[in-house]
C-alpha positions in Angstrom: 105.7 213.0 139.7 104.3 210.7 136.5 100.7 210.4 137.0 99.4 206.9 135.7 97.7 206.8 132.6 94.2 205.5 132.4 94.5 202.5 131.6 96.9 202.0 134.4 95.2 203.4 136.8 91.1 202.4 136.0 90.9 199.4 138.7 87.8 197.8 136.0 90.5 197.5 133.3 91.9 194.4 135.0 90.2 191.7 133.1 91.0 193.3 129.9 94.8 193.7 131.0 94.5 189.8 131.9 93.1 189.4 128.6 95.7 190.9 126.4 98.8 189.2 128.6 96.8 185.9 127.2 96.2 186.3 124.1 99.6 188.0 123.4 101.1 184.7 124.7 99.3 182.0 122.0 101.4 180.5 120.0 101.2 182.4 116.8 100.2 178.6 114.6 97.1 178.6 116.6 93.7 179.8 115.8 92.3 182.1 118.7 88.6 183.8 119.4 88.1 186.9 121.9 84.3 187.3 123.5 84.8 190.8 124.7 82.3 193.0 126.7 81.9 196.6 125.6 83.5 199.2 127.1 82.6 201.9 129.6 79.3 203.3 129.2 76.7 205.0 131.4 74.5 203.4 134.0 71.2 201.9 132.3 68.4 203.1 134.7 65.5 201.5 132.7 65.1 198.8 129.7 64.0 201.4 127.6 67.6 202.5 127.4 69.0 199.2 126.7 69.7 199.5 123.0 70.5 203.5 123.0 72.8 204.0 125.6 76.1 204.7 124.0 80.1 204.8 125.4 81.5 207.3 127.8 84.5 209.4 126.2 86.6 207.0 128.6 85.2 203.8 127.4 86.2 205.1 123.5 89.6 206.2 124.9 90.3 202.4 126.9 88.8 200.5 123.7 91.5 202.4 121.8 94.3 201.9 124.2 93.3 197.9 124.1 93.5 197.8 120.5 97.0 199.1 120.6 98.0 196.3 122.7 96.5 193.5 120.8 98.8 191.3 118.7 99.6 192.8 115.6 100.4 189.8 113.8 97.4 187.5 113.1 94.6 188.2 110.5 92.3 189.2 112.4 88.3 190.0 111.8 86.0 191.9 114.5 82.1 190.4 115.3 79.8 192.7 116.9 76.4 193.0 118.5 74.2 195.6 116.2 73.8 197.9 119.4 75.5 201.2 119.1 78.2 201.0 121.9 79.7 197.4 120.6 79.9 198.5 117.3 81.8 201.7 118.3 84.0 199.4 121.3 84.8 197.5 117.8 86.0 200.8 116.0 87.9 201.7 118.2 89.9 198.7 119.3 90.4 198.5 115.1 91.7 202.3 115.3 94.3 201.0 118.5 95.0 198.0 116.5 96.1 200.0 113.1 98.2 202.6 115.6 99.9 199.4 116.5 100.9 198.2 112.8 97.7 195.7 112.6 94.7 195.6 110.6 91.2 194.4 110.8 90.4 192.4 108.0 87.2 192.5 107.8 84.3 193.7 110.6 80.6 192.2 110.5 77.4 192.1 113.3 76.5 188.8 114.1 72.8 188.3 115.2 73.9 185.7 118.3 76.0 188.7 120.1 72.8 190.8 120.4 70.2 188.5 122.2 68.7 185.6 122.3 65.5 185.4 120.1 62.6 187.1 122.1 59.3 185.7 121.7 57.8 188.2 124.9 59.0 191.3 126.1 58.3 189.7 129.5 61.4 187.9 129.0 63.4 191.4 130.3 61.3 191.4 133.3 63.2 189.3 135.2 66.8 191.3 134.4 67.5 194.5 136.5 68.1 197.0 133.9 71.8 197.3 134.6 72.6 193.8 135.0 73.4 193.1 138.3 71.6 190.1 138.6 72.8 189.0 135.0 74.5 185.6 136.2 71.0 184.5 138.4 69.3 185.5 134.8 71.0 183.4 132.9 71.4 180.2 134.6 67.3 180.8 135.0 67.3 180.8 130.8 69.5 178.0 130.9 67.0 175.8 133.4 64.1 176.7 131.2 62.5 179.2 133.4 61.4 181.3 130.3 60.0 178.7 128.6 57.8 180.4 126.0 59.4 183.6 126.3 62.7 183.1 124.4 64.4 180.5 122.9 65.1 177.5 124.4 69.0 177.9 125.6 69.8 174.7 123.7 68.9 176.3 120.3 71.2 179.8 121.6 73.9 177.4 122.4 73.8 175.4 118.8 73.7 179.2 117.1 76.7 179.8 119.3 79.1 177.0 118.4 78.1 177.5 114.6 78.1 181.1 114.5 81.5 181.6 116.9 83.3 178.5 117.6 82.5 176.7 114.4 83.9 179.8 112.0 87.3 180.0 114.5 88.0 176.0 114.4 87.8 176.3 110.3 89.9 179.2 110.1 93.3 179.5 109.0 96.3 178.8 111.5 97.2 182.2 113.1 93.8 183.8 112.9 92.3 186.5 115.6 88.2 186.5 115.7 87.2 189.7 118.0 83.8 189.2 119.5 82.3 192.7 121.2 79.4 191.4 122.6 76.9 192.4 126.3 76.9 190.7 129.3 74.1 188.7 128.8 76.0 186.9 125.7 79.1 186.8 127.7 77.6 185.0 130.8 75.9 182.7 127.9 79.2 181.5 126.6 80.7 181.1 129.8 77.4 178.8 130.9 78.0 177.0 127.2 81.6 176.3 127.3 82.7 175.7 130.8 79.8 174.2 131.3 78.5 174.8 134.6 75.7 177.4 136.5 77.6 180.7 136.6 77.9 183.3 139.8 78.7 186.3 140.3 82.3 186.4 140.5 81.8 185.1 136.7 80.3 188.6 135.8 82.8 190.3 133.5 83.7 194.4 133.9 83.8 196.0 130.5 86.4 195.2 128.2 86.4 191.8 130.1 85.8 188.1 128.5 87.0 185.4 127.8 89.1 183.9 125.4 89.6 180.3 122.9 92.4 178.8 121.5 92.7 176.1 119.1 95.8 174.3 118.5 96.4 170.7 117.3 92.8 170.0 117.4 93.0 171.0 121.5 90.5 173.4 122.9 91.7 175.9 125.6 89.3 177.7 127.2 90.7 181.3 128.9 88.2 182.8 131.6 88.8 184.7 135.2 92.7 184.4 134.8 92.9 180.3 134.7 92.8 178.0 131.8 90.9 175.0 130.7 90.7 172.1 128.3 87.1 171.7 127.1 85.8 169.2 124.8 85.9 169.5 121.0 82.8 171.2 119.1 81.2 167.9 118.5 80.8 166.9 121.8 79.4 170.4 123.3 
């Protein structure tokens, strides 16, 4: 009997598979941005391990496998949070893409993919270590609950638009920008781009994420298996 591959058998990969299917169908003359949660890691039991927790061997293998399924015919640039597990994910995605005949044209760390500018460590007290309440936490941040503890959500939004959305909108036709990040930035991105309060169902599993396609000055957001037309940058 042929056993299914890990890519087929791991249930947490459902969002990654859907994201790959979506990006594979985007027109080649469009610009595409992916914002992807890092791959499988060990459970984070307390805040002291937030920065040090790395990928598991399974997480590394599935990052490579996802890379093998990325389109190989686009100019691809990878951005990542400075935290090790995000760099590991980016590196393995690149390895897989290379195996599929593609290439990463450039890689760079991007501060907006890590954390907002934190004023006081008290900001983190409301976030459960493994992020189970991340959607409520991001909604509270956007609603001003953490005023004085962290940069205002509107300021973070402007950095996100400038560093990520404007960059891909100004890229050459056919470009693919892949951003490897964490729960926090990914959920903040959904709150920015949708825009609405986010709920528990918006949380993405490892290697899950969202996509943004730009074609003929039209912006299409992909999230949770659905596509939405969204406003142009200057209207966000």
